[in-house]
Backbone as a chain_set.jsonl record, in Angstrom:
{"seq": "MSSRRIQQVNALIQEELGKILLKEFEVPPGIMLTITSVDTSSDRDHVVVKVSIYPNNASSTLFETLTRKQRYFQHFLNQKLVMEHVPTIHFQLDTLEAHAEEIERLIDEVSK", "coords": {"N": [[0.851, -1.173, 0.0], [0.462, 2.255, -0.698], [2.502, 4.879, 0.661], [1.244, 7.286, 0.876], [-1.437, 6.602, 1.085], [-1.402, 5.23, 3.527], [-0.751, 7.375, 5.204], [-3.09, 8.858, 4.929], [-4.929, 7.097, 6.092], [-3.885, 7.054, 8.691], [-4.32, 9.744, 9.47], [-7.118, 9.859, 9.343], [-7.88, 7.934, 11.257], [-6.735, 9.102, 13.558], [-8.229, 11.47, 13.754], [-10.935, 10.524, 14.019], [-10.75, 8.771, 16.23], [-9.944, 10.57, 18.152], [-12.268, 12.132, 18.402], [-13.981, 10.15, 19.401], [-12.748, 9.541, 21.856], [-13.079, 11.995, 23.158], [-15.858, 12.056, 23.489], [-16.525, 9.583, 24.714], [-14.763, 8.873, 26.748], [-13.912, 9.492, 29.989], [-11.957, 11.929, 31.224], [-10.24, 12.847, 34.073], [-10.593, 16.028, 35.795], [-8.1, 18.513, 35.263], [-6.27, 16.928, 34.03], [-4.649, 16.17, 31.005], [-5.185, 14.539, 28.013], [-3.728, 13.485, 25.088], [-3.631, 12.569, 21.678], [-0.732, 11.783, 20.213], [0.51, 10.619, 18.008], [-0.208, 8.478, 15.199], [0.271, 5.338, 13.878], [-0.015, 3.297, 11.317], [0.276, -0.092, 10.368], [1.928, -1.471, 7.456], [0.391, -3.45, 6.243], [-2.072, -2.785, 7.089], [-3.292, -4.016, 9.264], [-2.85, -3.467, 11.94], [-2.698, -0.699, 14.212], [-0.74, 1.633, 15.865], [-1.387, 3.741, 18.437], [-0.174, 6.509, 19.79], [-0.246, 8.082, 22.891], [-0.211, 10.987, 24.918], [-0.026, 11.932, 28.274], [-0.738, 14.38, 30.578], [-0.606, 15.785, 33.785], [2.491, 13.99, 34.276], [2.465, 12.312, 36.517], [-0.053, 11.27, 36.636], [-0.259, 9.553, 34.602], [0.089, 6.679, 34.535], [-2.169, 5.436, 35.779], [-4.349, 6.468, 34.284], [-3.623, 5.631, 31.739], [-3.719, 2.848, 32.025], [-6.486, 2.504, 32.371], [-7.359, 3.405, 29.898], [-6.232, 1.474, 28.154], [-7.558, -0.796, 29.077], [-10.086, -0.319, 28.133], [-9.826, -0.602, 25.464], [-11.004, -2.36, 23.514], [-13.592, -1.439, 23.565], [-13.31, 1.149, 22.478], [-12.378, 0.357, 19.999], [-14.643, -0.849, 18.935], [-16.365, 1.39, 18.566], [-14.817, 2.786, 16.709], [-14.799, 0.99, 14.575], [-17.478, 1.163, 13.809], [-17.629, 3.795, 13.01], [-15.764, 4.293, 10.927], [-15.603, 4.004, 7.409], [-14.393, 1.602, 5.918], [-12.748, -1.108, 4.229], [-11.353, -2.848, 5.91], [-10.858, -2.23, 9.224], [-8.066, -1.271, 11.029], [-6.669, -2.933, 13.928], [-6.543, -1.331, 16.993], [-3.859, -0.278, 19.087], [-2.822, 0.999, 22.039], [-0.198, 3.158, 23.063], [1.98, 4.568, 25.399], [3.227, 7.748, 25.079], [6.239, 8.864, 25.923], [8.001, 10.87, 25.415], [7.787, 13.612, 26.046], [7.965, 13.54, 28.835], [10.578, 12.634, 29.136], [11.929, 14.818, 28.052], [11.301, 16.793, 29.952], [12.661, 15.747, 32.163], [15.316, 15.887, 31.28], [15.593, 18.658, 31.038], [15.335, 19.35, 33.742], [17.621, 18.119, 34.813], [19.621, 19.548, 33.473], [19.162, 22.078, 34.554], [19.876, 21.546, 37.223], [22.613, 20.973, 36.956], [23.585, 23.379, 35.975], [23.357, 25.05, 38.157]], "CA": [[0.0, 0.0, 0.0], [1.283, 3.455, -0.813], [2.698, 5.633, 1.902], [0.225, 8.345, 0.897], [-2.666, 5.981, 1.586], [-1.169, 4.985, 4.955], [-0.859, 8.682, 5.86], [-4.511, 9.208, 4.958], [-5.553, 6.233, 7.1], [-3.416, 7.566, 9.987], [-5.022, 11.004, 9.768], [-8.525, 9.547, 9.575], [-7.993, 7.253, 12.553], [-6.447, 10.072, 14.612], [-9.366, 12.383, 13.87], [-12.121, 9.842, 14.526], [-10.489, 8.276, 17.578], [-9.954, 11.762, 19.007], [-13.679, 12.453, 18.668], [-14.529, 9.09, 20.252], [-12.207, 9.724, 23.205], [-13.729, 13.171, 23.749], [-17.243, 11.742, 23.852], [-16.742, 8.322, 25.423], [-13.742, 8.597, 27.763], [-13.913, 10.559, 30.986], [-10.634, 12.301, 31.728], [-10.422, 13.649, 35.282], [-10.215, 17.437, 35.68], [-6.694, 18.821, 35.495], [-5.429, 15.998, 33.283], [-4.791, 16.341, 29.569], [-4.894, 13.355, 27.208], [-3.535, 13.896, 23.699], [-3.109, 11.601, 20.719], [0.443, 12.435, 19.626], [0.764, 10.067, 16.674], [-0.896, 7.25, 14.795], [1.147, 4.653, 12.919], [-0.667, 2.101, 10.792], [1.195, -1.035, 9.722], [1.803, -1.459, 5.992], [-0.692, -4.347, 5.839], [-3.279, -2.173, 7.662], [-3.908, -4.876, 10.271], [-2.673, -2.892, 13.273], [-2.333, 0.711, 14.304], [-0.237, 2.044, 17.174], [-1.846, 5.084, 18.765], [0.608, 7.028, 20.91], [-0.942, 9.104, 23.657], [0.536, 11.705, 25.934], [-0.873, 12.272, 29.412], [-0.117, 15.396, 31.427], [0.763, 15.649, 34.259], [3.071, 12.658, 34.18], [2.143, 11.467, 37.685], [-1.376, 10.665, 36.436], [-0.246, 8.797, 33.35], [-0.034, 5.22, 34.634], [-3.552, 5.058, 36.084], [-5.211, 6.806, 33.149], [-3.237, 4.773, 30.616], [-4.272, 1.518, 32.304], [-7.92, 2.582, 32.087], [-7.473, 3.533, 28.446], [-5.946, 0.186, 27.522], [-8.626, -1.735, 29.45], [-11.26, -0.013, 27.31], [-9.377, -0.618, 24.071], [-12.017, -3.018, 22.677], [-14.726, -0.523, 23.54], [-12.984, 2.178, 21.497], [-12.289, -0.321, 18.703], [-16.024, -1.023, 18.489], [-16.831, 2.672, 18.051], [-14.036, 3.098, 15.512], [-15.309, 0.114, 13.511], [-18.766, 1.699, 13.366], [-17.468, 5.14, 12.456], [-14.971, 4.318, 9.697], [-16.091, 3.259, 6.26], [-13.206, 0.996, 5.321], [-12.869, -2.547, 4.042], [-10.849, -3.461, 7.138], [-10.364, -1.237, 10.181], [-6.956, -1.866, 11.782], [-6.816, -3.108, 15.369], [-5.787, -0.286, 17.682], [-3.012, -0.6, 20.236], [-2.373, 2.247, 22.653], [1.165, 3.197, 23.579], [2.217, 5.813, 26.115], [4.307, 8.555, 24.508], [6.986, 9.401, 27.066], [8.991, 11.825, 24.929], [7.681, 14.856, 26.811], [8.476, 13.277, 30.18], [12.04, 12.594, 29.026], [12.38, 16.192, 27.835], [11.215, 17.47, 31.245], [13.74, 15.221, 33.005], [16.571, 16.448, 30.772], [15.604, 20.075, 31.444], [15.576, 19.387, 35.18], [19.029, 17.782, 35.014], [20.421, 20.687, 33.0], [19.017, 23.126, 35.554], [20.678, 21.143, 38.383], [24.034, 21.09, 36.616], [23.934, 24.799, 35.787], [23.316, 25.766, 39.447]], "C": [[0.891, 1.227, 0.0], [1.385, 4.194, 0.514], [1.682, 6.767, 2.012], [-1.079, 7.804, 1.479], [-2.55, 5.705, 3.088], [-1.305, 6.294, 5.735], [-2.314, 9.122, 5.965], [-5.246, 8.386, 6.013], [-5.161, 6.713, 8.499], [-4.196, 8.808, 10.392], [-6.492, 10.744, 10.101], [-8.73, 8.886, 10.937], [-7.743, 8.227, 13.693], [-7.64, 11.005, 14.832], [-10.574, 11.698, 14.518], [-11.928, 9.314, 15.951], [-10.452, 9.431, 18.575], [-11.37, 12.158, 19.381], [-14.302, 11.431, 19.627], [-14.043, 9.267, 21.687], [-12.844, 10.921, 23.902], [-15.129, 12.838, 24.259], [-17.373, 10.586, 24.843], [-15.762, 8.034, 26.566], [-13.667, 9.768, 28.712], [-12.497, 10.76, 31.528], [-10.852, 13.189, 32.953], [-9.985, 15.111, 35.066], [-8.724, 17.628, 35.99], [-5.736, 17.883, 34.781], [-5.705, 16.175, 31.793], [-4.329, 15.072, 28.854], [-4.84, 13.787, 25.752], [-3.058, 12.721, 22.867], [-1.953, 12.289, 20.011], [0.793, 11.895, 18.257], [-0.024, 8.789, 16.469], [-0.041, 6.617, 13.71], [0.511, 3.323, 12.511], [0.36, 1.208, 10.112], [0.928, -1.066, 8.214], [0.699, -2.391, 5.494], [-2.061, -3.897, 6.372], [-4.007, -3.078, 8.652], [-3.891, -4.247, 11.657], [-2.33, -1.414, 13.172], [-1.897, 0.997, 15.738], [-0.641, 3.501, 17.372], [-1.056, 5.536, 19.991], [-0.171, 8.163, 21.568], [-0.001, 9.718, 24.685], [-0.443, 12.095, 27.033], [-0.113, 13.243, 30.294], [-1.051, 15.699, 32.577], [1.196, 14.181, 34.281], [2.69, 11.746, 35.339], [0.775, 10.806, 37.561], [-1.381, 9.685, 35.278], [-0.49, 7.303, 33.522], [-1.481, 4.785, 34.878], [-4.467, 5.302, 34.891], [-4.893, 5.917, 31.953], [-3.764, 3.349, 30.804], [-5.762, 1.47, 31.988], [-8.154, 2.633, 30.58], [-7.257, 2.187, 27.757], [-6.988, -0.872, 27.882], [-9.854, -1.55, 28.556], [-10.943, -0.031, 25.805], [-10.426, -1.244, 23.129], [-13.26, -2.148, 22.518], [-14.497, 0.555, 22.484], [-12.882, 1.588, 20.094], [-13.683, -0.487, 18.101], [-16.563, 0.277, 17.873], [-16.105, 3.043, 16.758], [-14.516, 2.252, 14.33], [-16.637, 0.626, 12.95], [-18.6, 3.008, 12.602], [-16.769, 5.152, 11.096], [-15.594, 3.449, 8.607], [-14.858, 2.776, 5.501], [-13.461, -0.501, 5.175], [-12.459, -3.287, 5.319], [-10.299, -2.357, 8.033], [-9.25, -1.896, 10.989], [-7.271, -1.957, 13.274], [-5.94, -2.079, 16.08], [-5.019, -0.859, 18.87], [-2.52, 0.731, 20.792], [-0.953, 2.087, 23.175], [1.366, 4.566, 24.23], [3.42, 6.521, 25.505], [5.019, 9.266, 25.654], [8.026, 10.43, 26.653], [8.976, 13.118, 25.745], [8.221, 14.687, 28.234], [9.999, 13.232, 30.178], [12.61, 14.004, 28.838], [12.356, 16.98, 29.149], [12.355, 17.034, 32.165], [15.085, 15.791, 32.574], [16.687, 17.918, 31.164], [15.912, 20.204, 32.926], [17.046, 19.104, 35.487], [19.948, 18.916, 34.567], [20.353, 21.836, 34.004], [19.853, 22.817, 36.787], [22.159, 21.361, 38.128], [24.453, 22.554, 36.51], [23.938, 25.584, 37.099], [24.572, 25.594, 40.162]], "O": [[1.95, 1.235, 0.626], [0.491, 4.141, 1.358], [1.304, 7.162, 3.115], [-1.74, 8.476, 2.271], [-3.504, 5.926, 3.834], [-1.906, 6.316, 6.809], [-2.722, 9.693, 6.976], [-6.086, 8.913, 6.742], [-6.005, 6.773, 9.393], [-4.675, 8.91, 11.521], [-7.04, 11.34, 11.028], [-9.647, 9.242, 11.677], [-8.455, 8.194, 14.697], [-8.01, 11.29, 15.971], [-11.165, 12.233, 15.456], [-12.836, 9.4, 16.778], [-10.884, 9.28, 19.718], [-11.647, 12.482, 20.536], [-15.046, 11.79, 20.54], [-14.828, 9.157, 22.628], [-13.119, 10.869, 25.101], [-15.531, 13.288, 25.332], [-18.24, 10.612, 25.715], [-15.926, 7.044, 27.278], [-13.394, 10.897, 28.304], [-11.929, 9.892, 32.19], [-11.577, 14.18, 32.874], [-9.108, 15.385, 34.247], [-8.174, 16.974, 36.875], [-4.52, 18.023, 34.909], [-6.855, 16.313, 31.376], [-3.214, 14.596, 29.071], [-5.787, 14.382, 25.238], [-2.186, 11.964, 23.292], [-2.158, 13.266, 19.29], [1.319, 12.63, 17.421], [-0.443, 8.121, 17.414], [0.328, 7.275, 12.737], [0.508, 2.358, 13.276], [1.214, 1.69, 9.369], [-0.165, -0.726, 7.76], [0.128, -2.15, 4.43], [-3.076, -4.551, 6.131], [-5.211, -2.925, 8.858], [-4.802, -4.464, 12.455], [-1.754, -0.95, 12.187], [-2.589, 0.65, 16.695], [-0.285, 4.375, 16.582], [-1.244, 5.015, 21.09], [-0.678, 9.068, 20.905], [0.876, 9.054, 25.237], [-1.557, 12.536, 26.752], [1.013, 12.971, 30.708], [-2.246, 15.861, 32.33], [0.37, 13.268, 34.302], [2.601, 10.531, 35.163], [0.474, 9.874, 38.307], [-2.401, 9.053, 35.003], [-1.215, 6.712, 32.721], [-1.957, 3.849, 34.235], [-5.268, 4.439, 34.531], [-5.798, 5.498, 31.232], [-4.206, 2.719, 29.844], [-6.244, 0.501, 31.402], [-9.052, 1.971, 30.062], [-8.025, 1.812, 26.871], [-7.271, -1.756, 27.073], [-10.569, -2.508, 28.263], [-11.718, 0.471, 24.99], [-10.695, -0.698, 22.059], [-13.892, -2.132, 21.462], [-15.389, 0.842, 21.685], [-13.254, 2.236, 19.115], [-13.876, -0.29, 16.902], [-17.145, 0.261, 16.788], [-16.719, 3.556, 15.822], [-14.624, 2.753, 13.211], [-16.883, 0.529, 11.748], [-19.344, 3.288, 11.662], [-17.135, 5.929, 10.215], [-16.042, 2.328, 8.85], [-14.358, 3.433, 4.588], [-14.274, -1.084, 5.893], [-13.129, -4.226, 5.749], [-9.38, -1.635, 7.645], [-9.457, -2.961, 11.572], [-8.041, -1.159, 13.809], [-4.746, -1.97, 15.804], [-5.467, -1.783, 19.549], [-1.871, 1.501, 20.083], [-0.564, 1.025, 23.66], [0.969, 5.592, 23.676], [4.508, 5.95, 25.427], [4.458, 10.166, 26.278], [8.856, 10.823, 27.473], [10.029, 13.653, 26.091], [8.86, 15.593, 28.77], [10.64, 13.73, 31.103], [13.651, 14.338, 29.404], [13.279, 17.744, 29.431], [12.943, 17.859, 32.863], [15.907, 16.142, 33.42], [17.756, 18.372, 31.574], [16.677, 21.082, 33.323], [17.647, 19.775, 36.326], [20.948, 19.203, 35.227], [21.359, 22.491, 34.275], [20.478, 23.718, 37.348], [22.876, 21.874, 38.987], [25.557, 22.918, 36.914], [24.478, 26.689, 37.142], [24.732, 26.118, 41.264]]}, "num_chains": 1, "name": "protein.A"}
C-alpha cells in the first residue's frame, strides 16, 4: 500500500479516535490526554496510537484505564470508519515529553 494511503488512514484514525475519546472517555479534571501520533502497519492490520498524558504522575492510572477499554474504542471506531478493514488499535504511552522534562531538570541542576 502506498505511503500516501497509509498517511490518509493515519489522519482519519487520529481524527475519529480523538472524537470518540472526547465523547466516550472521561478524563479527570486537570489531566490532559492527547493523541500524539498514529502509525498504521503497511498491511493495515494494526495501528499504534501514541498518547501523551499530562501531568506525568497521572499517566499510569489513566493509561491503564485507556488500555482496558481498548475493545470498547475499537467497536466505536469500527462503526465510524467506512473501510474494508479497520486496523486493530493498540495504545502506547508517549513518554517523549516526560524525558524532555527530566533532561531540562538535570540541566538546571548542573547549571546551578
